[in-house]
TIRODREN-514588 format. One line per field, with one value per residue (C-alpha): z, y, x; chain. Coordinates in steps of 0.02 Angstrom, whole numbers, plus 50000, padded with zeros to 5 digits. Each point is the difference from the previous one (the first is absolute). Layout:
N
w [Z_...]
v [Y_...]
u [X_...]
chain [A_...]
# end
This chain:
566
w [51701_49952_50094_49875_49843_50020_50010_49821_50038_49886_50079_49985_50101_50123_50056_50027_50100_50112_49987_50089_50125_50080_49996_50089_50115_50043_50003_50113_50093_50016_50048_50161_50135_50189_50048_49900_50035_50183_49970_49932_50112_50156_49903_49976_50163_50089_49851_50098_50134_49927_49813_50040_50091_49933_49963_49921_49967_49953_49819_50054_50166_49890_49880_50149_50084_49800_49981_50179_49945_49856_49950_49975_49975_49823_49822_49960_49861_50002_49946_49939_49972_49768_49969_50115_49980_50132_49894_50028_49981_50066_50072_50151_49982_50116_50018_49963_49858_49892_50082_49919_49829_49980_50024_49891_50027_49901_50048_50072_50147_49994_50153_50139_50109_50164_49986_49945_50028_49863_49886_50035_49886_49997_49851_50067_50163_50116_49970_50193_50021_49867_50077_50151_49937_49900_50148_50147_50140_49936_49901_49948_49828_49905_49807_49882_49838_49890_49846_49928_49910_49847_49971_49840_50078_50141_50033_50030_50179_50091_50201_50071_50169_50119_50174_50122_50055_50073_49899_50025_49927_49963_49924_50155_50101_50029_49855_49956_49868_49984_49903_49918_49940_49905_50062_49947_49951_50163_50027_50163_50032_50133_50047_49987_50099_49933_50174_49920_50186_50181_50003_50098_50047_50201_50000_49959_50113_49972_49828_49902_50081_49832_50043_49934_50129_49933_49843_49993_50094_49868_49880_50090_50009_49832_49964_50119_49954_49815_50075_49968_50073_50038_50015_49929_50069_49921_50080_49874_49992_50170_50085_50181_50057_50167_50135_50091_49831_49967_50176_49980_49818_50068_50125_49836_49971_50179_50164_50118_50057_49988_49828_50046_50140_49987_50089_50084_50024_50172_49941_50063_49884_49996_49900_49883_49982_49928_50116_49879_49996_49816_49851_49828_49902_50059_49846_49912_49990_49911_50027_49850_50042_49912_50071_49950_50166_50121_50178_50055_49859_50099_50152_49909_49912_50176_50087_49885_49978_50177_50043_49858_49926_49821_49894_49928_49815_49879_50030_50121_50125_50041_50024_50155_50087_50187_50061_50040_49958_50089_49923_50130_49930_50016_50064_50126_50043_49979_50089_50136_50024_49993_49807_49899_49797_49845_49902_50004_50061_49950_50102_50035_49965_50134_50036_50191_50007_49929_49955_50037_49932_50144_49975_50064_49841_49945_49810_49983_49871_49977_49965_49973_49921_49865_50030_49809_49892_49825_49888_49992_49918_50196_50081_49911_49992_50154_50064_50195_50181_49996_49832_50124_50078_50184_50038_50165_50049_49995_50188_50086_50137_50073_49922_50044_50046_49851_49949_49838_49901_49855_49859_49905_50032_49997_49807_49966_49950_49842_49970_49953_49923_49885_49974_49947_49868_49920_50001_49905_49823_50014_49894_50060_50153_49875_49919_50145_50034_49859_50058_50173_49941_49874_50150_50112_49849_49999_50198_49971_49867_50057_49836_49864_49809_49906_49848_49879_49909_50159_50076_49804_50017_50180_49936_49864_50127_50117_49875_49927_50170_50037_49843_50010_50175_49904_49882_50137_50108_49820_49970_50165_50008_50089_50199_50034_50160_50028_50117_50090_50049_50186_50022_50169_49951_49926_50191_50033_49845_49951_49877_49882_49880_49827_50015_49857_49946_50097_49862_50025_50191_49978_49873_50085_50013_49849_50050_49909_49900_50038_49796_50017_49897_50141_50028_49819_49928_50091_49967_49934_50117_50181_49921_50045_50168_50122_50079_50177_50012_50181_50031_49864_50116_50166_49928_49974_50158_50105_49892_50042_50182_49991_49944_50130_50128_49936_49992_50163_50182_50074_50153_50138_50083_50125_50150_50033_49956_50110_50159_49986_50061_50075]
v [48261_49857_50054_50145_49897_49912_50154_50026_50148_50037_49964_50199_50019_49882_50077_50176_49911_49901_50151_50110_49909_49964_50189_50025_49879_50075_50176_49923_49962_50146_50087_49931_50105_49978_49979_49877_49909_50019_49922_49861_49970_50009_49906_49854_50009_49976_49865_49888_49988_50034_49976_50171_50110_50156_50144_50153_50144_50160_49977_49800_50079_50115_49854_49868_50160_50031_49825_49990_50168_49965_50183_50121_50179_50030_50034_49815_49977_49800_50016_49898_50032_49946_50069_50132_50078_50003_49938_50023_49831_50014_50128_49995_50024_50152_50048_50200_49914_49927_50155_50151_49897_50051_49839_49825_49854_49999_50160_49987_50139_50066_50135_50034_50143_50071_50117_50170_49868_49976_49873_49855_49865_49807_49939_49850_50031_49844_49982_49978_50191_50050_49946_50069_50191_49972_49933_50142_50057_50021_50188_50027_50037_49920_50045_49859_50027_49869_49951_49977_49799_50080_50137_49973_50044_49941_50182_50064_50018_50047_50076_49907_50082_49919_50001_49825_49922_49855_49826_49868_49818_49950_49823_49924_50044_49865_49954_49913_49905_49944_49861_49916_49821_49916_49814_49887_50118_50071_50223_49949_50169_49981_50149_50024_50101_50033_50024_50058_50042_50032_50195_50131_50194_49971_50182_50068_49968_50009_49995_50064_49859_49878_49828_49818_49973_50143_49966_49824_50026_50127_49884_49880_50085_50048_49789_50002_50137_49889_49849_49870_49829_49986_50097_49942_50103_49989_50003_49930_50131_50073_50012_50074_50180_50031_49891_50140_49983_49823_49969_50123_49936_49821_50055_50027_49832_49948_50050_50012_49898_49979_50049_49990_49935_50089_49959_50091_49984_49953_49886_50074_49968_50133_49955_50133_49996_50091_50094_50074_49877_50066_49912_50052_49843_49824_49898_49867_50047_49964_50058_49995_49965_49967_49994_50193_50018_50024_50081_50092_49885_49856_50076_50033_49828_49899_50083_49966_49814_49981_50071_49897_50141_50002_49877_50013_49983_50007_49971_49860_50108_50178_50110_49936_50168_50002_50137_50181_50145_50186_50139_50114_50182_50025_50174_49984_49864_50114_50152_49892_49971_50166_49977_50125_49975_50104_49932_49814_49867_49892_49854_49839_49879_49841_49829_50006_49874_49851_49972_49852_49945_49971_49826_50026_49926_50123_50045_50026_49900_49893_50140_49974_49846_49993_49900_49960_50008_50071_49951_50167_50002_50074_49833_49951_50139_50065_50114_50025_50038_49842_50071_50131_50029_49985_49984_49965_49832_49937_49966_49998_50097_49963_50016_50170_49973_50003_49917_49927_50035_49827_50082_49916_49851_49912_50001_49990_49821_50031_50167_49922_49863_50108_50118_49843_49953_50162_50014_49835_50067_50170_50070_50148_49888_49874_50111_50060_49827_49973_50169_49929_49841_50122_50109_49841_49929_50183_50019_49839_50055_50052_50087_50093_49953_50165_49883_50083_49872_49938_50147_50047_49852_50027_50182_49959_49841_50121_50135_49871_49950_50202_50002_49829_50057_50167_49939_49879_50141_50106_49834_50008_50056_50161_49995_50042_50080_50165_50101_50156_50068_50125_50118_50072_50160_49922_49903_50129_50033_49964_49861_49914_50041_49916_49812_49941_49813_49898_50062_50179_49983_49889_50098_50070_50188_50082_50050_50146_49883_50095_50024_49965_49861_49897_49997_49886_50039_49938_49833_49981_49847_50115_50060_49827_50031_49890_49846_49990_49813_50001_50136_49935_49826_50088_50077_49835_49935_50143_49938_49817_50090_50098_49848_49903_50106_50042_49826_49947_50105_50035_49923_50092_50118_49886_50006_50128_49920_50023_50107_50176_50130_50164]
u [53627_49918_49811_50006_50061_49858_49901_50035_50118_50154_50195_50044_49808_50035_50183_49913_49870_50120_50131_49849_49951_50174_50020_49837_50072_50144_49898_49878_50155_50101_49858_49999_50038_50037_49822_49974_50129_49992_49820_50070_50097_49864_49885_50145_50050_49781_49973_50118_49898_49843_49927_49866_50111_50057_50068_49929_50085_49894_49933_49942_49922_49898_49964_49933_49880_49946_49932_49939_49886_49992_50007_50147_50030_50067_49915_49941_50124_50071_50196_50133_50179_50024_50176_50051_49835_49872_49843_49819_49923_49811_49892_49887_49827_49933_50198_50048_50107_49854_49900_50111_49995_50165_50114_49961_50092_50150_50062_50179_50050_50157_49993_49923_49956_49907_49892_50097_50154_50140_49962_50103_50089_49912_50085_50104_49944_49932_49821_49950_50095_49894_49840_50061_50007_49820_49922_49958_49861_49830_49989_50176_50064_50125_50047_50055_50098_49948_50053_49802_49981_49947_50132_50065_50155_50085_50084_49812_49958_49838_49980_49827_49965_49899_49929_50037_49867_49925_50019_49896_50062_49814_50097_50053_49840_49889_49878_49825_49906_49844_49998_49836_50003_49877_49996_49872_49892_50002_50109_50113_50055_50156_50121_50190_50137_50164_50110_50182_50080_49923_50039_49975_50059_50073_50023_49809_49847_49831_49900_50122_50113_50055_49940_49992_49844_49888_50043_49961_49854_49918_50043_49925_49836_49985_50011_49842_49904_50015_49946_50142_49975_50189_50168_50176_50144_50154_50162_50103_50123_49963_50205_49920_50016_49921_49960_49883_49874_50019_49936_49848_49954_50005_49873_49864_49978_49992_49909_50138_50139_50184_50065_50207_50122_50134_50191_50134_50169_49977_49884_49859_49821_49858_49834_49956_49831_49841_49881_49873_49848_49955_50004_50012_49967_49945_49962_50095_50195_50153_50175_50110_50177_50177_50197_49996_49878_50102_49972_49868_49922_50017_49947_49840_49969_50072_49857_49853_50062_50006_49831_49933_49940_50074_50086_50170_50026_50148_50201_50067_50019_50038_50184_50023_50050_49944_50108_49955_50089_50013_50079_50112_50052_50189_49984_49877_50141_50147_49923_49983_50157_50053_50056_49989_49947_50007_49872_49874_50103_49847_49942_50016_49866_50019_49944_49923_49880_49929_49795_49918_49802_49854_50017_50199_50100_50116_50003_50187_50072_49856_49868_49810_49948_49861_49847_50009_50136_50000_50150_50117_50176_50053_49931_50182_50122_50118_49881_49934_50107_50109_50083_50058_50185_49999_49804_49912_49951_49820_49939_49798_49950_49833_49842_49882_49836_49890_49830_50014_49854_49954_49992_50139_50063_49834_49976_50219_49982_49859_50091_50154_49903_49914_50165_50112_49872_50000_50199_50023_49918_50011_50126_50056_50071_50025_50127_50051_50073_50095_50085_50007_50090_50120_50053_50038_50129_50060_50050_50081_50111_50143_50095_49962_49991_50142_49953_49923_49895_49930_49951_49899_49913_49976_49920_49915_49914_49941_49927_49897_49937_49955_49927_49896_49930_49963_49891_49909_49956_49945_49884_49917_49814_49992_49964_49810_50073_49963_50147_49957_50181_49990_50142_50006_49917_49869_49943_49890_49903_49848_49975_50124_50109_49960_50068_50126_50064_50110_50122_49985_50010_50171_50085_50166_50017_50106_50153_50103_50147_50168_50072_50180_50106_49982_49813_49937_49838_49838_49955_49802_49997_50016_49801_49936_49929_50045_49912_50001_49956_50006_49871_49868_50028_49965_49849_49942_50054_49934_49810_50015_50017_49863_49870_50058_49963_49841_49972_50057_49978_50178_50068_49962_50166_50111_50052_50141_50157_50171_50021_49950_50128_49976]
chain [A_A_A_A_A_A_A_A_A_A_A_A_A_A_A_A_A_A_A_A_A_A_A_A_A_A_A_A_A_A_A_A_A_A_A_A_A_A_A_A_A_A_A_A_A_A_A_A_A_A_A_A_A_A_A_A_A_A_A_A_A_A_A_A_A_A_A_A_A_A_A_A_A_A_A_A_A_A_A_A_A_A_A_A_A_A_A_A_A_A_A_A_A_A_A_A_A_A_A_A_A_A_A_A_A_A_A_A_A_A_A_A_A_A_A_A_A_A_A_A_A_A_A_A_A_A_A_A_A_A_A_A_A_A_A_A_A_A_A_A_A_A_A_A_A_A_A_A_A_A_A_A_A_A_A_A_A_A_A_A_A_A_A_A_A_A_A_A_A_A_A_A_A_A_A_A_A_A_A_A_A_A_A_A_A_A_A_A_A_A_A_A_A_A_A_A_A_A_A_A_A_A_A_A_A_A_A_A_A_A_A_A_A_A_A_A_A_A_A_A_A_A_A_A_A_A_A_A_A_A_A_A_A_A_A_A_A_A_A_A_A_A_A_A_A_A_A_A_A_A_A_A_A_A_A_A_A_A_A_A_A_A_A_A_A_A_A_A_A_A_A_A_A_A_A_A_A_A_A_A_A_A_A_A_A_A_A_A_A_A_A_A_A_A_A_A_A_A_A_A_A_A_A_A_A_A_A_A_A_A_A_A_A_A_A_A_A_A_A_A_A_A_A_A_A_A_A_A_A_A_A_A_A_A_A_A_A_A_A_A_A_A_A_A_A_A_A_A_A_A_A_A_A_A_A_A_A_A_A_A_A_A_A_A_A_A_A_A_A_A_A_A_A_A_A_A_A_A_A_A_A_A_A_A_A_A_A_A_A_A_A_A_A_A_A_A_A_A_A_A_A_A_A_A_A_A_A_A_A_A_A_A_A_A_A_A_A_A_A_A_A_A_A_A_A_A_A_A_A_A_A_A_A_A_A_A_A_A_A_A_A_A_A_A_A_A_A_A_A_A_A_A_A_A_A_A_A_A_A_A_A_A_A_A_A_A_A_A_A_A_A_A_A_A_A_A_A_A_A_A_A_A_A_A_A_A_A_A_A_A_A_A_A_A_A_A_A_A_A_A_A_A_A_A_A_A_A_A_A_A_A_A_A_A_A_A_A_A_A_A_A_A_A_A_A_A_A_A_A_A_A_A_A_A_A_A_A_A_A_A_A_A_A_A_A_A_A_A_A_A_A_A_A_A_A_A_A_A_A_A_A_A_A_A_A_A]
# end
């Protein structure tokens, strides 16, 4: 109530808002069916033994597969439940819904029919059930009864017939940028690849197979053709994914050798290595990590650090997930056991192994440590594997045989010195440090004031800080960087797209807002471009690295470290 009052809501509106929230919570609980309860129970049981073992019901398994393949068969619409209606929030580019021109954000779906079947009313139906009805095999028809967003009367109905097709989740693919940085009268051209996850279609083969490695190689080749002098690989929001993909992707940056060691429950250690002598890129390279970089991200960062191939920059460490999971299809297991099944029972995601770096060190709990640590709120937040219940312990295995490339550590002291000197006077990091200090004080505070006068004062102070920062950003000189945004679909196209400014490149994607009493009007400050201070400092670090490697010959590779496991 106090939060809404501080938001200048009237008492009668506050009562309506809170009542609606509790009604919605009660409704969501009432929608739980036996499958939902079963999934919640099995997940609770699995998490007693390990935080990453899960039961995936039919719907959860379908979503997991979609995230791995980055595609689905449906109409290409982002849906949200609102006041009992399934509302279209966004249309996917190139999807059947957008191509038809018959649907738009804000339309509400009230019924779904399959081909010539009878419409099924979906008002007040669980969102995942509606989604399941709308998705289906490629080439099949689905008919939607909708209330148009611009309808003057809510009794208006329109039937839209669509043919399902493959919808690619392009926003979750690897993507690249070329950044032209004017420094001391010289234009420095660097490349950046943003990798949100390690995806891969395990069911497909050949050229049609969706693969992180294939996508990143296309982007790297594009960046090289445009003559970049250095490369940044951004893994800050990458939670992991396919073990097969991270092994082959690491091979794009090292010639041959072990990438990861895997130990099973019997204590047997297997070395997985890249056997392809080709490399896609051998120039100066920085890998950005955060406390959100987990699992396969840590395999890649750890291997490149062990090989002394790339500089690791970011939070103090990555997440610290050093375990391997496999998917066991329950339908197959039950049939093998002679148990009859009437519907898809889903799958188990089970932890079966631990992985280790080529050096033999586990990333479990400790993660990968950054060579250069940048200030960050997540450095002081309770984030990471060690914060989860029942995590496995940290340990080591013998070192695998690999050859250090000596491309980073030789320059590290000077790179650290230069970065530390910049951070002391960088306005973004000065502001960030004040946020970190306030956050530290907040996490030690175990109470929340219900005193209205005190909360009003706190809100006024926070609003004043925000206003001051916006003014400072607006008063800054416009960055002279030119940025070329290269989505995967442009990786093989000739030339470059039109350049954009730093502000345009960092501008958050506008998302349709749900119109309801719970959704306040958009804050004009939300339109202010995001300042990615960590990325900007990483670009400067990479520039330092390029200069140092140009002026000093690298040390030759050292003799193989450890023993070779065959």
